[in-house]
C-alpha positions in Angstrom: -0.1 0.1 -0.1 1.4 3.6 -1.1 1.8 5.9 1.7 0.9 9.0 -0.3 -0.4 12.2 1.1 -1.5 15.4 -0.5 -0.2 18.5 1.3 -0.4 21.0 -1.4 -1.2 24.6 -0.5 -3.1 26.4 -3.4 -3.8 29.4 -1.2 -3.6 32.6 -3.4 -3.0 30.7 -6.5 -5.4 31.7 -9.4 -6.3 28.6 -11.6 -6.3 30.7 -14.9 -3.9 30.7 -17.7 -1.5 33.5 -18.4 0.4 34.4 -21.3 3.8 32.9 -21.7 6.7 34.4 -23.7 7.2 32.5 -26.8 3.4 31.1 -27.0 2.4 33.9 -29.6 4.1 32.0 -32.4 3.8 28.6 -31.1 1.4 25.3 -31.7 -2.1 26.0 -31.2 -4.3 23.2 -29.8 -8.1 24.0 -28.8 -7.6 27.9 -29.1 -4.5 27.7 -26.8 -1.0 28.4 -27.8 1.5 26.1 -26.7 5.4 26.5 -27.3 6.4 23.0 -28.3 4.9 20.1 -30.1 5.6 18.1 -26.8 3.1 20.4 -24.7 0.4 19.7 -27.4 1.1 16.1 -27.1 0.5 16.3 -23.3 -2.4 18.3 -23.7 -4.0 15.9 -26.3 -3.2 12.9 -23.8 -4.7 14.7 -20.7 -7.6 15.6 -22.6 -8.0 11.8 -24.0 -7.4 10.5 -20.4 -10.1 13.0 -18.9 -7.8 14.7 -16.7 -8.8 18.2 -16.1 -6.0 20.7 -16.2 -5.2 24.4 -17.0 -2.0 25.3 -18.9 0.7 28.0 -17.7 -0.5 28.8 -14.2 1.1 31.7 -12.5 2.6 30.7 -9.2 4.7 33.2 -7.0 6.4 32.1 -4.0 7.9 34.4 -1.4 10.5 32.3 0.1 14.3 32.3 1.3 15.0 29.2 -0.8 15.1 31.3 -3.9 18.1 33.6 -4.6 18.4 36.4 -1.8 14.8 35.8 -0.7 13.3 37.2 -3.5 10.0 35.9 -4.8 10.3 33.1 -7.2 7.9 32.8 -10.4 7.1 29.6 -11.6 4.4 28.8 -14.5 4.2 25.0 -14.7 3.1 23.8 -18.3 0.0 22.0 -16.9 -1.7 21.9 -13.6 -4.5 19.6 -12.5 -6.7 22.2 -11.3 -5.8 21.6 -7.7 -6.2 17.7 -7.8 -3.5 15.4 -7.2 -2.8 12.4 -9.5 -0.6 9.4 -9.3 2.2 8.9 -11.6 3.4 5.2 -11.9 6.6 4.8 -13.6 7.8 1.7 -15.5 9.2 0.0 -12.3 5.7 0.5 -10.6 7.0 3.4 -8.4 4.2 5.6 -7.5 4.5 9.6 -7.1 1.9 12.1 -6.4 1.9 14.8 -8.7 -0.2 18.2 -9.4 1.1 19.0 -12.7 3.5 18.5 -15.6 6.4 20.3 -17.2 7.9 19.6 -20.5 11.5 20.1 -21.1 14.2 19.1 -23.7 17.1 17.2 -22.2 20.5 18.6 -22.7 23.3 17.2 -24.4 24.4 15.2 -21.3 21.0 13.8 -21.0 19.8 16.1 -18.2 17.0 18.6 -17.4 17.8 22.2 -17.2 19.1 23.0 -13.7 16.8 26.1 -13.5 13.5 24.0 -14.3 14.6 21.3 -11.9 15.4 24.2 -9.1 12.0 25.7 -9.5 10.1 22.4 -9.4 11.9 21.3 -6.2 11.1 24.8 -4.5 7.5 24.7 -5.3 7.4 21.2 -3.8 9.2 22.4 -0.6 7.4 25.6 -0.3 4.0 24.6 -1.0 3.7 21.0 -1.3 2.9 21.1 -5.0 4.7 18.3 -7.2 5.2 19.0 -11.0 6.5 16.0 -12.9 9.2 17.0 -15.5 9.0 15.0 -18.8 11.0 14.8 -21.6 9.9 16.7 -24.8 10.6 13.7 -27.4 9.4 10.9 -24.8 5.9 12.6 -24.5 5.8 12.9 -28.3 5.8 9.1 -28.7 3.4 8.3 -25.9 -0.3 6.9 -26.5 -1.1 7.5 -22.8 0.4 9.0 -19.7 1.0 6.5 -16.8 -1.4 8.6 -14.3 -4.5 7.8 -12.2 -6.7 9.7 -10.0 -5.4 9.8 -6.3 -7.4 8.0 -4.1 -7.9 10.2 -1.0 -8.5 7.1 1.3 -5.3 5.3 0.5 
């Protein structure tokens, strides 16, 4: 039995999409502009799997965890409308997530450090977990290995 608990703090977060630099000339899907084909792929997969989401939710965190105590601004690609889901990896490991970020891996096969740092700060400061996925990987998928979180487990 998994010991997953949802401790996300959504106070003060407006669940509406914000304009993101670069999205004026990106990829349109269902009247919304995405930056990459991978983001479109995730939007399609989430829709096909009936996972409600809002793209590009503005999250500001006033935290000493960020450089010199200044507020951090993070806009995850997809947020599941304050609902947690369970990501199940190929080994059966289960992880509670509240959203998805799509990024290209660098030449060394690593995700950008800045993106990983923002995800870590968001998790530590607000208990909101965002899963980072590889752009090329998501474009090859026919489903995402997620399921609704059972609050009773």
